[in-house]
C-alpha positions in Angstrom: 14.7 28.5 -0.9 12.8 26.2 -3.2 10.7 23.4 -1.7 11.1 19.9 -3.0 8.6 17.0 -2.9 11.2 14.5 -1.8 10.5 15.0 1.9 6.8 14.3 1.4 7.6 11.2 -0.6 9.9 10.0 2.2 7.0 10.6 4.6 4.7 8.5 2.5 7.4 5.8 2.3 7.9 5.6 6.0 4.1 5.6 6.7 3.7 2.8 4.2 6.5 0.9 5.8 5.0 1.1 9.2 1.6 0.1 7.9 3.0 -2.9 6.0 5.2 -4.0 9.0 2.3 -3.9 11.4 -0.7 -5.1 9.4 0.5 -7.4 6.6 2.1 -10.1 8.9 -1.2 -10.4 10.7 -3.1 -10.8 7.5 -0.6 -13.4 6.2 -0.9 -15.3 9.5 -4.7 -15.3 9.5 -5.4 -15.9 5.8 -2.3 -17.7 4.8 -1.6 -20.0 7.8 -4.4 -20.3 10.5 -7.4 -20.4 8.2 -6.0 -22.9 5.6 -4.9 -25.2 8.5 -8.3 -25.1 10.0 -7.3 -23.4 13.3 -9.7 -20.6 12.5 -12.9 -20.7 10.5 -13.1 -18.8 7.3 -15.4 -15.7 7.6 -18.6 -15.8 5.5 -19.2 -13.3 2.8 -21.9 -11.6 4.8 -19.6 -11.2 7.8 -16.8 -9.6 5.6 -19.4 -7.4 4.0 -20.6 -6.3 7.4 -17.0 -5.6 8.4 -16.6 -3.2 5.5 -19.9 -1.5 6.1 -18.7 1.4 8.3 -17.3 4.3 6.2 -14.4 4.8 8.7 -13.2 1.2 8.1 -13.2 1.8 4.3 -11.3 5.1 4.7 -8.7 3.5 6.9 -8.4 0.5 4.5 -7.9 2.7 1.5 -5.3 4.8 3.4 -3.3 1.7 4.5 -3.4 0.3 1.0 -2.3 3.6 -0.5 0.5 4.0 1.9 1.7 0.4 1.2 1.6 1.2 -2.5 3.7 4.4 -2.0 6.2 2.4 0.1 6.6 -0.1 -2.8 6.8 2.7 -5.4 9.5 4.5 -3.5 11.5 1.2 -3.2 11.1 0.4 -6.8 12.1 3.9 -7.9 15.3 4.1 -5.9 16.2 0.4 -6.6 15.8 1.0 -10.4 17.8 4.2 -10.3 20.7 2.8 -8.1 21.0 -0.8 -9.1 20.0 -0.6 -12.7 21.8 2.7 -13.4 18.7 4.5 -14.6 19.3 7.7 -12.6 19.2 9.8 -15.8 15.5 8.8 -16.1 14.6 10.0 -12.6 11.5 12.1 -13.5 9.8 9.5 -15.7 10.5 6.7 -13.3 9.2 8.8 -10.4 6.0 9.7 -12.3 5.5 6.1 -13.3 6.0 4.7 -9.8 4.1 7.4 -7.8 1.4 7.6 -10.4 0.9 3.9 -10.2 0.7 4.1 -6.4 -1.9 6.9 -6.7 -3.8 5.0 -9.3 -3.8 1.9 -7.2 -5.1 3.9 -4.2 -7.9 5.4 -6.4 -8.7 1.9 -7.7 -9.0 0.6 -4.1 -11.3 3.5 -3.2 -13.5 2.9 -6.3 -13.7 -0.8 -5.5 -14.7 -0.2 -1.8 -17.4 2.3 -2.7 
């Protein structure tokens, strides 16, 4: 029986969905609502730099960003194939979407190190 990569892509999709559902609303609330309204003070650049100083924090941040990108890539791939009728271009669309997600994750890792 031949193994397919689809199960692993669905795993990355679900992990990214969980990460996006749990973390992104908190970030939007903090940086999009509470800080602009003056409820909370904006963190200084030195404080944000100190927050990103531990290696474990940077690794987790890159993992969360990469999972969110894979979640978006999976949605874009299946939406373009189903709604736009591009199913005959499955392999190029998959390579473009997942390659973009991987490239975004590598870019995030390069920017944090």
